[in-house]
Structure formats: C-alpha cells, structure tokens
C-alpha positions as CSV (number, residue, x, y, z in Angstrom):
1,M,101.0,-62.4,-112.7
2,G,101.7,-65.2,-115.2
3,Y,101.2,-67.8,-112.5
4,H,97.8,-66.4,-111.6
5,L,96.7,-65.8,-115.2
6,C,97.5,-69.4,-116.2
7,N,95.5,-70.8,-113.3
8,Q,92.5,-68.5,-114.0
9,L,92.5,-69.3,-117.7
10,K,93.2,-73.1,-117.5
11,D,89.6,-74.1,-118.3
12,R,89.1,-71.6,-121.1
13,Y,91.9,-72.7,-123.4
14,E,93.1,-76.1,-124.6
15,E,96.7,-75.2,-124.1
16,I,98.6,-72.3,-122.5
17,F,102.2,-71.6,-123.4
18,I,104.5,-69.9,-120.9
19,L,107.5,-68.1,-122.4
20,D,110.2,-66.9,-120.0
21,I,114.0,-66.9,-119.5
22,V,113.4,-68.2,-115.9
23,P,112.1,-71.8,-115.5
24,I,108.8,-72.2,-113.7
25,E,107.9,-74.6,-110.9
26,P,105.6,-77.1,-112.8
27,R,103.7,-78.0,-109.7
28,E,102.3,-74.5,-109.4
29,Y,100.8,-74.5,-112.9
30,P,97.8,-76.3,-114.6
31,E,98.5,-79.5,-116.6
32,N,97.7,-77.8,-119.9
33,A,100.4,-75.2,-119.4
34,K,103.7,-75.7,-121.2
35,F,106.9,-73.9,-120.5
36,F,109.4,-72.7,-123.2
37,N,112.7,-71.0,-122.5
38,V,112.3,-68.0,-124.7
39,D,113.8,-64.5,-124.6
40,V,111.7,-61.7,-126.1
41,R,115.0,-60.2,-127.5
42,R,115.1,-63.2,-129.9
43,I,112.4,-62.8,-132.5
44,D,113.4,-66.1,-134.1
45,Q,112.5,-67.9,-130.8
46,L,109.2,-66.0,-130.7
47,N,108.3,-67.0,-134.3
48,E,108.8,-70.7,-133.4
49,I,106.2,-70.5,-130.7
50,F,103.7,-67.9,-132.1
51,C,102.9,-70.0,-135.1
52,K,101.3,-72.5,-132.7
53,V,99.1,-70.0,-130.7
54,D,96.1,-67.7,-131.3
55,K,96.3,-65.1,-128.6
56,I,99.3,-63.6,-126.7
57,V,99.7,-61.8,-123.4
58,H,102.9,-59.8,-123.4
59,A,104.0,-59.2,-119.8
60,A,107.7,-59.8,-120.1
61,A,109.6,-56.8,-118.6
62,A,113.0,-55.9,-117.1
63,L,112.2,-54.3,-113.8
64,P,113.5,-51.0,-112.3
65,L,116.4,-52.7,-110.5
66,W,117.9,-53.9,-113.8
67,K,120.5,-51.9,-115.7
68,R,119.2,-49.2,-118.0
69,K,120.5,-51.0,-121.1
70,D,118.7,-54.2,-120.2
71,I,115.5,-52.4,-119.4
72,F,115.4,-50.7,-122.8
73,E,116.4,-53.9,-124.7
74,V,113.7,-56.0,-123.0
75,N,110.9,-53.5,-122.6
76,I,111.2,-51.7,-125.9
77,N,113.0,-54.0,-128.4
78,G,111.3,-57.0,-126.8
79,T,107.9,-55.5,-127.3
80,K,108.8,-54.7,-131.0
81,N,109.8,-58.3,-131.5
82,V,106.6,-59.7,-129.9
83,L,104.4,-57.5,-132.1
84,E,106.4,-58.2,-135.2
85,A,106.3,-61.9,-134.6
86,A,102.5,-61.7,-133.9
87,K,102.1,-59.9,-137.2
88,N,104.3,-62.5,-139.0
89,N,102.2,-65.4,-137.6
90,H,98.7,-63.7,-138.0
91,N,98.0,-64.0,-134.3
92,E,94.5,-62.8,-133.3
93,R,95.6,-60.3,-130.7
94,V,98.4,-59.2,-128.3
95,V,97.4,-58.0,-124.9
96,Y,100.2,-55.7,-123.7
97,I,100.7,-55.3,-120.0
98,S,102.0,-51.7,-119.4
99,S,102.1,-49.9,-116.1
100,T,100.6,-46.8,-114.4
101,A,104.3,-45.7,-114.1
102,V,103.8,-44.1,-117.5
103,Y,101.8,-41.3,-115.7
104,G,104.8,-40.2,-113.7
105,I,103.8,-38.2,-110.6
106,P,100.6,-36.3,-111.8
107,K,99.2,-33.4,-109.8
108,T,95.5,-34.2,-110.3
109,H,93.5,-37.4,-109.5
110,P,92.0,-39.7,-110.5
111,I,94.2,-40.3,-113.5
112,Y,92.5,-41.0,-116.8
113,E,93.9,-43.1,-119.7
114,D,94.2,-40.0,-121.9
115,G,96.2,-38.1,-119.2
116,H,99.7,-36.8,-119.7
117,L,102.5,-39.4,-119.8
118,S,105.8,-38.8,-118.0
119,G,107.9,-41.8,-117.1
120,V,110.0,-41.8,-114.0
121,G,113.4,-43.4,-114.6
122,P,114.3,-46.0,-117.3
123,Y,111.4,-48.3,-116.5
124,G,108.7,-45.6,-116.9
125,E,110.4,-44.2,-120.0
126,S,110.6,-47.7,-121.6
127,K,106.9,-48.4,-120.9
128,I,105.9,-45.2,-122.7
129,A,108.1,-46.1,-125.7
130,A,106.7,-49.6,-125.7
131,E,103.1,-48.3,-125.7
132,N,104.0,-46.1,-128.7
133,I,105.1,-49.2,-130.6
134,C,101.8,-50.9,-129.7
135,R,99.9,-48.0,-131.2
136,E,101.9,-48.3,-134.4
137,Y,100.8,-51.9,-134.7
138,Q,97.2,-50.9,-133.9
139,E,97.3,-48.6,-136.8
140,Q,98.5,-51.5,-139.0
141,G,95.3,-53.4,-138.0
142,I,96.7,-55.5,-135.2
143,C,94.5,-55.9,-132.1
144,V,96.7,-54.7,-129.2
145,P,94.8,-54.0,-126.0
146,I,97.0,-52.0,-123.6
147,V,96.5,-52.6,-119.8
148,R,97.9,-50.2,-117.3
149,P,97.7,-51.9,-113.9
150,K,98.5,-50.3,-110.6
151,T,101.1,-51.9,-108.5
152,F,99.7,-55.4,-108.0
153,I,100.2,-57.8,-105.1
154,G,98.9,-61.2,-104.0
155,T,100.0,-64.7,-103.4
156,G,103.6,-65.2,-104.6
157,R,104.4,-61.5,-104.7
158,L,107.6,-60.6,-103.0
159,G,110.1,-57.9,-104.2
160,V,109.8,-54.6,-102.3
161,F,106.7,-55.9,-100.5
162,Q,108.7,-58.7,-98.9
163,I,110.7,-56.0,-97.1
164,L,107.4,-54.6,-95.7
165,Y,106.2,-58.1,-94.7
166,D,109.5,-59.0,-93.1
167,W,109.5,-55.8,-90.9
168,I,105.8,-56.4,-89.9
169,A,106.4,-60.0,-89.0
170,S,109.4,-58.9,-86.9
171,G,107.2,-56.4,-85.0
172,K,109.2,-53.4,-86.3
173,K,107.9,-49.8,-86.9
174,I,107.2,-49.1,-90.5
175,P,108.5,-45.7,-91.8
176,L,106.2,-43.9,-94.1
177,V,107.4,-41.0,-96.1
178,G,105.3,-37.8,-95.7
179,N,102.2,-37.3,-93.6
180,G,100.5,-40.6,-94.5
181,K,97.4,-38.9,-95.7
182,N,97.9,-39.6,-99.4
183,R,95.8,-42.3,-101.1
184,Y,97.9,-45.0,-102.9
185,Q,95.8,-47.4,-104.9
186,L,97.1,-51.0,-105.3
187,L,95.6,-54.0,-107.1
188,E,95.1,-57.7,-106.2
189,V,96.7,-59.8,-108.9
190,E,93.5,-62.0,-109.3
191,D,91.6,-58.8,-110.2
192,L,94.3,-58.0,-112.8
193,A,94.0,-61.6,-114.2
194,S,90.2,-61.2,-114.6
195,A,90.8,-57.9,-116.5
196,I,93.3,-59.6,-118.8
197,G,90.8,-62.3,-119.4
198,L,88.3,-59.7,-120.7
199,M,91.0,-58.4,-123.1
200,L,91.6,-61.9,-124.5
201,D,87.9,-62.7,-125.1
202,G,86.2,-59.4,-125.7
203,P,85.2,-58.0,-129.1
204,K,88.2,-56.5,-130.9
205,D,86.5,-53.2,-131.4
206,K,86.0,-52.8,-127.7
207,V,89.3,-54.1,-126.4
208,N,91.6,-52.4,-128.9
209,N,92.1,-49.5,-126.4
210,I,94.0,-48.5,-123.2
211,F,92.6,-49.5,-119.8
212,N,93.5,-48.6,-116.3
213,V,93.1,-51.4,-113.7
214,G,93.2,-50.9,-109.9
215,A,91.5,-51.6,-106.6
216,E,88.1,-49.8,-106.2
217,E,88.4,-49.6,-102.4
218,F,91.5,-48.0,-100.9
219,K,92.2,-45.6,-98.0
220,T,95.2,-43.5,-97.1
221,I,98.6,-45.2,-97.1
222,F,98.7,-44.8,-93.3
223,E,95.3,-46.5,-92.9
224,D,96.1,-49.3,-95.3
225,V,99.5,-50.1,-93.7
226,D,98.0,-49.8,-90.2
227,S,95.2,-52.2,-91.1
228,L,97.8,-54.8,-92.2
229,C,99.8,-54.2,-89.0
230,Q,96.7,-54.7,-86.9
231,F,95.9,-57.9,-88.7
232,A,99.5,-59.2,-88.1
233,K,99.3,-58.5,-84.3
234,T,103.1,-58.4,-84.0
235,G,103.3,-54.9,-82.4
236,S,104.3,-53.4,-85.7
237,R,102.9,-50.0,-86.6
238,P,103.5,-47.2,-89.1
239,I,105.5,-44.1,-88.2
240,L,105.8,-40.9,-90.2
241,V,109.1,-39.6,-91.5
242,P,109.3,-36.1,-93.2
243,A,109.8,-36.3,-96.9
244,S,112.4,-33.6,-96.8
245,L,114.5,-35.9,-94.6
246,A,113.7,-39.3,-96.1
247,K,114.0,-38.7,-99.8
248,P,117.5,-37.2,-100.0
249,I,118.7,-40.1,-97.8
250,L,117.0,-42.8,-99.9
251,S,118.3,-41.2,-103.1
252,F,121.9,-41.3,-101.8
253,L,121.5,-44.9,-100.7
254,E,120.1,-45.9,-104.1
255,K,123.0,-44.2,-106.0
256,A,125.5,-45.8,-103.6
257,K,123.8,-49.2,-104.3
258,M,123.1,-49.6,-100.6
259,S,119.3,-49.8,-100.8
260,P,117.0,-51.7,-103.2
261,L,114.4,-48.9,-103.0
262,Y,114.5,-47.2,-106.4
263,K,113.3,-43.7,-107.3
264,W,109.8,-44.6,-108.3
265,V,109.2,-46.2,-104.9
266,Y,110.4,-43.5,-102.6
267,D,109.5,-40.5,-104.8
268,T,105.8,-41.5,-105.0
269,M,105.4,-42.8,-101.4
270,D,104.1,-39.5,-100.1
271,K,101.9,-38.7,-103.2
272,D,98.4,-39.5,-104.2
273,S,98.4,-42.2,-106.8
274,Y,95.1,-43.6,-108.1
275,V,93.5,-44.0,-111.5
276,S,90.0,-43.8,-112.9
277,L,88.4,-47.2,-113.7
278,D,85.5,-45.8,-115.6
279,R,86.6,-47.0,-119.0
280,I,87.0,-50.7,-118.2
281,K,83.9,-50.7,-116.0
282,D,81.8,-49.0,-118.7
283,A,83.1,-51.2,-121.5
284,F,83.0,-54.6,-119.8
285,G,81.2,-54.2,-116.4
286,W,84.5,-55.2,-114.8
287,S,84.9,-54.6,-111.0
288,A,87.6,-55.3,-108.5
289,K,86.9,-58.0,-106.0
290,Y,89.6,-57.0,-103.5
291,S,90.3,-53.8,-101.6
292,N,93.9,-52.6,-100.8
293,T,93.7,-54.0,-97.3
294,E,92.4,-57.3,-98.5
295,A,95.1,-57.6,-101.1
296,L,97.8,-56.8,-98.6
297,I,96.5,-59.3,-96.1
298,N,96.3,-62.1,-98.8
299,S,99.9,-61.4,-99.8
300,Y,101.1,-61.2,-96.2
301,R,99.4,-64.5,-95.3
302,W,101.2,-66.2,-98.2
303,Y,104.5,-64.7,-97.1
304,L,104.1,-66.1,-93.6
305,D,103.3,-69.6,-95.0
306,H,106.4,-69.5,-97.3
307,K,109.0,-67.3,-95.6
308,S,111.1,-70.3,-94.4
309,E,111.5,-71.2,-98.1
310,L,112.9,-67.8,-99.1
311,K,116.6,-68.5,-99.2
312,N,117.6,-66.7,-102.4
313,T,117.5,-63.0,-103.3
314,G,117.3,-61.4,-106.7
315,I,115.7,-58.6,-108.7
316,T,112.3,-60.0,-109.7
317,H,108.9,-59.8,-107.9
318,R,108.9,-63.5,-107.1
319,V,112.0,-63.5,-104.9
320,A,113.1,-61.6,-101.8
321,W,115.3,-58.6,-102.3
322,N,118.6,-57.9,-100.5
323,Q,117.6,-55.2,-98.0
324,G,121.1,-53.7,-97.9
325,V,121.4,-50.9,-95.4
326,L,117.7,-51.2,-94.7
327,G,118.4,-54.5,-92.9
328,F,120.7,-52.6,-90.6
329,L,118.2,-49.8,-90.0
330,K,115.6,-52.5,-89.1
331,K,117.5,-53.4,-85.9
332,F,116.8,-49.9,-84.5
333,L,113.1,-49.8,-85.2
C-alpha cells in the first residue's frame, strides 16, 4: 500500500517520507520519497521525523502471522506512539489505516461503519483497540480519519494471494470452503490509495470520521475465482469443499504450524463479507475504479511477470509465504 500511495501522491507533495523497519527498493519509488528506518514502537524515532512533516498516514501493522505479543506491541502501542508524536509536533492530521477485520463475522450485510465490532484473533482485537485510541485523540482535537479497507490486492501483493496465484499458474484445482455462493468483497490497492488521498486533503470536519473502502462490483467467491482461472487459461478451476470438513482440518494445521492460513482466512472463506460504501461516496463522491475480478487479474499478471524473482519467504504481504503442508496437498490437485 505504501508503494502505491507514494507513487499516487508524488506530484501533490514536495517530499514524502517513508518510515519502516524493512528497507525499500529505491527504484520502485518516486524521487521525492525518502526512506527512514523507524520503528513505531520507538516514539523518540517518530518525534525526530514528525517535526519535519505536516500530514501522516499510519499503516504500520504486525500481520496475523506474527506472534500475539508483537501484534499488540506494534498495532496498539505503535498507534499510541504515532498519535502522541503527532500531538507533540502539531501535525495537521493522522490518517489511520484500520481493517474491516474489526467487524468479525457479522450476520447481516452490507456492514456499516457504526456496526458491531468483534475482532477475530489478535490482529482483529488489536485493530479495535487501536481505533479506540484514535477516538481518544479525536476528542483531544486531533484530526484522525479512520479508514477500514477490505482485503486489498494489486501489483506487488503476495502473501496468501501468492498461494492462490501459484496454484492457478500450475493448473491446479482451487479448493473453496463452503458452497461458493457467498459474496466476498475485495479492493484494488489503487482505489485504496485514492481514498487515502481524499483523507489527506479533504476538509477536517468531513474527514474526521470512519470510512469503509471496498470494490463496488463483486460477485460470488466462486464466480470471481472462476473468472481469474478462465483468464489464466491453465486448466485451473475452483472446486467446493464442505466447511464442516475443511475448517477443522485447517484449524488443526494452523495450530500445528503446518499451514500459513490463519483463522481469519479460513473462518470467513464461506461467509458473506462486504461493506457499505455510502459514507465515503456521499462525503467525497469517491468511487472504486476496479471490480474484484479486475483487481485479481491485475495482481495475477504482476505475479506472472515477477514469480521468477520470488526466492524468499516471510510473513508480510510483499513476499511469498511458505505453503507448508499446502504445498504437499497441491501435488494431488
């Protein structure tokens, strides 16, 4: 997301500072982007940088594959540090990138911003706690727009989607949990970047709120995956696996550390999951440019162009994940 945001905002700001614990590839970023090795758990490091900037996008997060302790330290304590440093340095605003994981697995759709919050696992719990901290600073007069994006994909996005793309490129059957009729909304990262741009430049009285962001056009999970398979033309196709069979197995494999698929992924795979976009559309006239299928195809194309370069694995969205026992299962599909 940071990569796409920098490139989309390069002509709107004199300088863009990138703060991360992982070095960037300078060739991918605009000339006016500068990298700083900073950890959000170190408020002293944040203060050194925030005194030089006007606006902040806080998207640093420990993802679900991290240890619970690290997730809470980065996502909760890190958010507190970012907001306190912004207050110390009189920054104009902090755009906080939350997640629709804060909604848990709701029974009614679409999901509205004032809906019930119920985080699944440490990641969802930490995002709810971080949002509560954001509201505390809003009450202190700080402008803190909160963005809740759906799972976003696009060029450069790997992680769990790399497993999907690898199987499709290999012509394998793609197991889907449940009956495949549920609607699962995604989001093209360029659409997310455009929404964040609105939060950075919009009037404070309009942006100081919570906004869902997602694709406007999406079909059932079976239809969207099947469309990607048809585009790939590898012989790959989706197949259905009963949830009563798949979920206990995936839960066991996760606990045994034999699979990278965490609870949020397999527990929501057979559920509807889509949010209302009314608030951001009404407030700013925002609209999504890409559908689910278009976003998947964009991301898959990038994967094909770069898969020979994917030598390392890790636990972020910009690297491939170790498939564990799923790589063994792949041989039989």
